[in-house]
N, C-alpha and C positions, 0 to 999 in steps of 0.2 A: 379549767386553767391550762391543761394540756393543749386543748383545742385553741385556746387564745395564743399560746406560745407558737403553736403550729401556724396561725394566720399570721402572726408577726413575722415569722421566719419567711413565709411565703411572700409577704409584702416586701421584705428586704431583698429577696431574690429578684423579684419583678423590678423593683427600683434599680438595682444594680444591672439587670439585663437591659432596662431602658436606657440607662446612661451609657453602657458599652454599645448599644445599637446607634444611639445619637453620635458618640465619638467616631464610631466607624463610618457613619454616613457623612460626618463633617470630614473626616480624613480622606474619604474617597472622592468628595467634591473638591477638596484642595488638589488632589492629585490630578483630577479631570481638567481643572482650570490651570494650575500652574506646574503640572508634572512634565516629565521628560518629552511626551508627546501630547502635551495639553493644548488647551484652547489658544493660550498666547503664542506658544510656539507654532501653531497651525496658522494664526493670522500672520506672523512674521514670515513664514514660508510663503504663504500667498502673496504677500507684498513683494518678496524676493523674486517669485515667478513673474509678477507683473513687470518688474523692472528689467528682468532679463529677457522677457518677451519683447519689450520695447528696445532694448539694445540689439536684439536679433533682427527686428524689423529694419532699425537703422543700418545694420551692416549688410543685410540683404540689399537695401536700396543702394548703398555705396558700392556693393558688388556689381549691381546691374549697370551702374553708371561707368564703372571701371571696364566692364565688358564691352559696352557701347563705345567707349573710347578706344579700346583695343581693336574692335571691329572697324571703326573709322580709320584707324592708323594702318590697318592692313589693306583697306580698299581704296584709300584716297591718297595719292601722292602728295598733293598739296598739304594735306595735314601732316605727313612725315616731314615735309620741308619746313612747316611752320614749328613743329617740335624740335627739330634740329637747330633751328635759327634761335628758339628760345632758350633751350637747355644747354646747347654746346656752343652758342655764339657763332655759328656758321654763317659765312657771308657769300654773296655772289661776286664774281670778279668785278672790280671797280667799286664796291661798296665799302664804306668805312663804319665802323662801329664805335660810338662814343659811349664811355661808361663814366658814371659820376661816382665820386668816392662816397662811401657810406657816411652819413652824418653821424658825429660822436654823440654819445648819449650824455647828456648833462649830468654831472654828479652833484646833486642838490644837498647832499648829506655833508660833503666835506668842504671847508672853508679854503679859499684860495688866497694865499697872501701876495702882497704886493711886494716886489724887489726893492 
C-alpha cells in the first residue's frame, strides 16, 4: 500500500514536470517567433534593409549624375551659358524673351454662378 502511494506520487510529479516542460517549450517557441528580437522582427528588419539599400543606390546614382553635371559646367562654357539662359533668363544683346502666363488650374469642385 505504501509502495502504491509512492508510485502514484511519482506519477503525479512526472506528469507535473512534463506539463511544466511543455509549457516552457511553448513559451520559448513563442518568444523565438514573436519576441523582441524574434523571427517576425528579423524579417521586418531585413525588408527595411532591402528598402534602404535600394534608396542608397538611387541616391548614389543621382549623386553621380549631379557630379557629372557639375564637371560639365566647370569645363564647358556653352553649358554655363545654357544654364544661365534657362534659370536666370539671360539674353544676348538684341534677343527678346517671350514668356507665357501660367495656365490657371480649373477648380472642378466649386460651382461658378452666372451674374
